[in-house]
C-alpha positions as CSV (number, residue, x, y, z in Angstrom):
1,M,-33.6,17.6,-34.4
2,Y,-31.5,19.1,-37.2
3,K,-31.3,22.2,-39.2
4,T,-31.3,21.6,-43.2
5,D,-30.7,23.3,-46.3
6,S,-33.0,24.0,-49.0
7,A,-31.9,20.4,-50.5
8,G,-32.8,18.7,-47.1
9,N,-29.3,18.1,-46.4
10,I,-28.3,18.2,-42.6
11,I,-26.5,21.2,-41.5
12,K,-26.3,21.2,-38.0
13,N,-28.3,19.6,-35.1
14,V,-29.6,21.9,-32.3
15,Y,-26.6,21.4,-30.4
16,A,-24.4,22.7,-33.3
17,I,-22.4,19.4,-33.6
18,N,-21.7,18.4,-37.0
19,P,-23.0,15.2,-38.4
20,S,-20.4,14.5,-40.6
21,I,-17.6,14.6,-38.1
22,P,-17.6,11.1,-36.1
23,L,-18.9,10.9,-32.8
24,N,-15.6,9.7,-31.6
25,M,-13.6,12.5,-32.8
26,Q,-16.5,15.2,-31.2
27,K,-15.7,13.3,-28.0
28,I,-12.1,13.8,-28.5
29,I,-12.7,17.6,-29.2
30,M,-14.6,18.1,-26.2
31,M,-11.8,16.3,-24.0
32,L,-9.2,18.7,-25.8
33,L,-11.4,22.0,-24.5
34,H,-11.0,21.1,-21.1
35,G,-14.7,22.1,-20.1
36,M,-14.3,25.3,-21.8
37,V,-18.2,24.8,-23.1
38,E,-19.2,24.2,-19.6
39,E,-17.4,26.9,-18.1
40,Q,-18.5,29.6,-20.6
41,M,-22.4,28.2,-20.1
42,R,-21.7,29.1,-16.0
43,F,-20.3,32.3,-16.7
44,A,-23.4,33.2,-19.0
45,I,-25.5,32.3,-16.6
46,E,-23.8,34.1,-13.8
47,E,-23.8,37.3,-16.0
48,T,-27.6,37.1,-17.0
49,A,-28.5,36.5,-13.1
50,N,-26.0,39.7,-12.3
51,F,-27.9,41.7,-14.8
52,W,-31.1,41.0,-13.5
53,Y,-30.0,41.7,-9.9
54,T,-28.6,45.2,-11.0
55,A,-31.6,46.0,-12.9
56,R,-34.1,45.5,-9.7
57,V,-31.4,47.3,-7.7
58,N,-31.5,50.3,-10.3
59,A,-35.4,49.7,-10.0
60,G,-35.7,50.6,-6.3
61,R,-36.0,47.3,-5.4
62,P,-39.8,47.1,-6.0
63,D,-42.0,44.6,-4.3
64,L,-42.5,41.6,-6.3
65,T,-44.4,39.4,-3.8
66,N,-47.9,40.6,-5.5
67,L,-46.6,39.5,-9.5
68,D,-48.5,36.4,-9.5
69,S,-52.4,36.0,-9.5
70,A,-54.0,33.6,-6.8
71,E,-54.3,30.5,-9.8
72,T,-50.6,30.6,-10.5
73,D,-49.4,30.5,-6.9
74,C,-48.0,27.0,-6.4
75,T,-46.7,27.4,-2.6
76,E,-50.0,25.9,-1.2
């Protein structure tokens, strides 16, 4: 999937890779980043989990066992 401008020219795809940069150049750029993108994604996931955990603790650790109805319970 690509994002296009008003003339229909490709601006970028959903992964924000510029299609005008050759694929081998993109691979070199990713290699030079030394895993920085993956590291930042892991950090963002951990921070999001910390946010939700802190919000639950600050809310008094409410009981979450009865949130789903019987129709959505997939533990059976």
